C-alpha positions as CSV (number, residue, x, y, z in Angstrom):
1,X,5.8,-16.0,-7.6
2,X,2.9,-14.7,-7.9
3,X,0.3,-16.7,-11.0
4,X,-1.2,-14.2,-13.4
5,X,-4.2,-15.4,-16.0
6,X,-4.9,-13.2,-19.2
7,X,-8.5,-12.9,-20.1
8,X,-8.6,-10.4,-23.1
9,X,-10.2,-11.5,-26.4
10,X,-7.7,-9.7,-28.9
11,X,-4.8,-11.9,-29.0
12,X,-2.6,-9.1,-29.8
13,X,-3.6,-7.0,-26.6
14,X,-3.2,-10.5,-24.9
15,X,0.3,-10.6,-26.3
16,X,1.1,-7.3,-25.0
17,X,0.0,-7.7,-21.4
18,X,1.9,-10.7,-21.3
19,X,5.1,-9.1,-22.6
20,X,4.5,-6.1,-20.1
21,X,4.4,-8.8,-17.4
22,X,7.9,-10.5,-18.4
23,X,9.5,-7.1,-17.7
24,X,8.4,-7.3,-13.9
25,X,9.7,-10.1,-11.8
26,X,7.8,-11.8,-9.0
27,X,5.1,-13.4,-12.2
28,X,4.5,-15.6,-14.6
29,X,1.3,-15.7,-16.9
30,X,0.0,-19.1,-16.5
31,X,-2.6,-19.1,-18.7
32,X,-4.9,-16.8,-21.3
33,X,-7.9,-17.0,-22.3
34,X,-9.8,-15.2,-25.7
35,X,-13.4,-15.5,-23.9
36,X,-15.7,-15.9,-20.9
37,X,-15.9,-19.7,-21.0
38,X,-12.2,-20.3,-21.7
39,X,-12.1,-18.1,-18.7
40,X,-13.6,-19.7,-16.1
41,X,-12.6,-23.6,-17.5
42,X,-8.6,-22.2,-16.9
43,X,-9.4,-20.8,-13.5
44,X,-10.6,-24.0,-12.2
45,X,-7.4,-26.1,-13.9
46,X,-4.9,-23.6,-13.0
47,X,-4.1,-22.2,-9.6
48,X,-3.9,-18.6,-10.1
49,X,-3.4,-15.5,-7.6
50,X,-4.6,-12.6,-9.9
51,X,-6.5,-12.7,-13.4
52,X,-6.1,-9.4,-15.6
53,X,-10.1,-9.3,-17.0
54,X,-11.1,-7.1,-20.1
55,X,-15.2,-6.5,-20.1
56,X,-15.3,-6.9,-23.1
57,X,-15.3,-10.3,-24.4
58,X,-17.7,-12.0,-27.4
59,X,-19.7,-14.4,-25.3
60,X,-20.4,-12.6,-22.3
61,X,-19.2,-9.1,-20.4
62,X,-16.0,-9.5,-18.0
63,X,-18.4,-7.4,-15.3
64,X,-20.7,-10.6,-15.6
65,X,-17.9,-12.9,-14.3
66,X,-17.0,-11.0,-11.1
67,X,-19.7,-12.8,-8.5
68,X,-19.3,-16.3,-10.7
69,X,-15.2,-15.9,-9.7
70,X,-15.9,-14.8,-6.5
71,X,-18.2,-17.3,-5.8
72,X,-16.2,-20.6,-7.6
73,X,-12.6,-18.6,-7.0
74,X,-12.4,-16.7,-4.2
75,X,-9.1,-16.7,-3.6
76,X,-8.5,-15.2,-7.0
77,X,-7.9,-11.5,-7.4
78,X,-8.6,-9.1,-10.0
79,X,-7.6,-6.2,-11.8
80,X,-9.8,-5.0,-15.1
81,X,-7.7,-3.9,-17.8
82,X,-10.9,-2.7,-20.3
83,X,-11.6,0.9,-22.2
84,X,-15.4,0.4,-20.5
85,X,-16.2,3.4,-18.5
86,X,-19.5,2.9,-17.8
87,X,-20.5,4.1,-14.4
88,X,-22.5,0.1,-14.2
89,X,-18.9,-1.7,-14.9
90,X,-16.7,0.2,-12.7
91,X,-19.8,0.2,-9.5
92,X,-19.5,-4.0,-10.0
93,X,-15.9,-3.7,-10.4
94,X,-16.0,-1.9,-6.7
95,X,-18.8,-4.1,-5.7
96,X,-16.6,-7.6,-6.4
97,X,-13.4,-5.9,-4.7
98,X,-11.1,-5.8,-7.9
99,X,-8.3,-4.3,-6.8
100,X,-7.4,-1.5,-9.6
101,X,-9.3,-0.7,-12.5
102,X,-7.3,-0.1,-16.1
103,X,-8.6,1.7,-19.2
104,X,-7.4,1.2,-22.5
105,X,-5.2,2.1,-23.6
106,X,-3.0,1.4,-21.0
107,X,0.7,2.7,-20.7
108,X,3.1,0.3,-19.3
109,X,4.1,2.9,-16.7
110,X,0.4,2.5,-15.5
111,X,0.5,-1.0,-15.3
112,X,3.6,-1.6,-14.4
113,X,2.1,0.5,-11.2
114,X,-0.7,-1.7,-10.6
115,X,1.1,-5.4,-10.4
116,X,3.8,-3.8,-8.4
117,X,1.2,-2.4,-5.6
118,X,-0.7,-5.7,-6.1
119,X,2.7,-7.3,-5.1
120,X,3.5,-4.9,-2.6
121,X,0.4,-5.2,-0.9
122,X,0.6,-9.4,-1.4
123,X,3.7,-9.0,0.6
124,X,2.1,-7.1,3.1
125,X,-0.2,-9.0,4.1
126,X,2.3,-12.0,4.1
127,X,4.2,-10.0,6.6
128,X,2.1,-8.7,9.4
129,X,0.4,-11.7,11.3
130,X,-1.4,-8.9,13.4
131,X,-3.2,-5.7,12.2
132,X,-3.3,-2.3,14.0
133,X,-5.2,0.6,13.3
134,X,-2.1,2.0,12.0
135,X,-1.4,-1.0,9.8
136,X,-4.4,-1.3,8.1
137,X,-4.6,2.6,7.5
138,X,-1.4,1.2,5.7
139,X,-2.6,-1.6,3.7
140,X,-6.4,0.2,2.6
141,X,-4.5,4.1,1.9
142,X,-1.8,3.0,-0.5
143,X,-0.8,6.8,-0.6
144,X,0.2,6.4,3.9
145,X,1.8,3.3,2.6
146,X,4.3,4.7,0.2
147,X,4.7,7.8,2.4
148,X,6.1,5.6,5.4
149,X,8.2,3.4,2.7
150,X,9.7,6.5,1.7
151,X,10.2,8.1,5.2
152,X,11.7,5.2,6.0
153,X,14.2,5.1,3.3
154,X,15.0,9.0,3.8
155,X,16.0,9.1,7.0
156,X,19.5,10.3,8.5
157,X,21.6,8.1,10.2
158,X,20.9,7.5,13.7
159,X,17.3,7.6,13.4
160,X,15.2,4.3,13.7
161,X,11.9,3.8,11.8
162,X,10.4,2.4,15.1
163,X,12.1,4.4,17.9
164,X,10.6,7.7,15.7
165,X,7.3,6.7,16.3
166,X,7.6,5.6,19.7
167,X,8.7,9.6,20.1
168,X,6.2,10.7,18.5
169,X,3.6,8.6,20.0
170,X,5.2,10.1,23.7
171,X,4.9,13.0,22.2
172,X,0.9,13.0,21.4
173,X,0.2,11.7,24.4
174,X,1.8,14.7,26.5
175,X,1.2,17.6,24.0
176,X,0.4,20.1,26.7
177,X,2.8,19.6,29.0
178,X,5.5,19.2,26.8
179,X,8.9,16.3,27.8
180,X,12.4,17.4,28.0
181,X,14.9,15.9,26.5
182,X,15.7,14.0,30.1
183,X,12.0,12.8,30.3
184,X,11.8,11.7,27.0
185,X,15.5,9.8,27.7
186,X,13.6,8.6,30.7
187,X,10.5,7.1,29.0
188,X,12.5,5.5,25.4
189,X,15.1,4.1,27.7
190,X,17.6,5.9,25.8
191,X,20.4,8.5,26.5
192,X,19.3,12.3,27.1
193,X,21.2,13.1,23.8
194,X,19.2,10.4,21.8
195,X,16.3,11.5,22.9
196,X,17.2,15.4,22.1
197,X,18.5,14.2,18.7
198,X,15.2,12.3,17.8
199,X,13.3,15.3,19.1
200,X,15.5,17.8,17.4
201,X,14.6,15.7,13.7
202,X,11.1,16.3,14.9
203,X,11.3,19.8,14.5
204,X,13.3,19.9,11.4
205,X,9.9,18.0,9.8
206,X,7.5,20.8,11.1
207,X,6.3,17.7,13.7
208,X,7.6,19.3,17.0
209,X,8.3,22.2,18.2
210,X,10.8,23.0,21.6
211,X,10.4,26.0,23.7
212,X,11.9,27.6,26.5
213,X,10.5,27.1,30.2
214,X,11.9,29.0,33.1
215,X,12.1,27.9,36.8
216,X,12.4,29.5,39.6
217,X,16.0,28.5,39.6
218,X,18.8,27.6,37.6
219,X,18.8,27.4,33.8
220,X,15.8,27.7,31.6
221,X,14.5,24.1,30.4
222,X,14.2,23.1,26.5
223,X,10.7,21.7,26.6
224,X,9.5,19.8,23.2
225,X,5.7,19.6,21.9
226,X,4.1,18.2,19.1
227,X,2.6,20.0,16.8
228,X,0.9,19.4,13.7
229,X,-2.2,17.6,15.6
């Protein structure tokens, strides 16, 4: 469960944001602040994972709170929800690691996307003990992560994501000479039939191609090559 704080000087808008959050699983509102002073006080009193921060508040701008929040509450993540479109405000948000920036008026769909993306990233970090470049790219480039998840969901029966990635990597390592299904099976520790299934699936995705190689004797061999790299 993620604890969310709302910093918004318009109590009606704060109420709308709270209603939005009530329709998203895995979150709960722990406090609402109407100005900058209340925001800082409540962050000190209540354990908070994420704050929805407005910029225009009566006593101080939300953008000016960003360095203070980062200094005093470095574990708190920030999503700005504001009518501010000025370059200086957006630059401040980027500088201090705001995880998303929503411009008012905000639709429920955009709001939901921001919160769900945040929750997925939190879970993504929690599930991984170490990070290679691929994992890092998935984290920092949300599109890549969504494409990976979409691909996992749409894989046909008999195709495993990790095995598929291994086959792609093997094709990359031998891109000029290619592999036969038998050779790929040996490298995978699988049968020739299994290897061919993965290779033919990559062909269907336009990620591989097959060519017939004619030797001096016997039937021609079907060799698989990586494309799209």
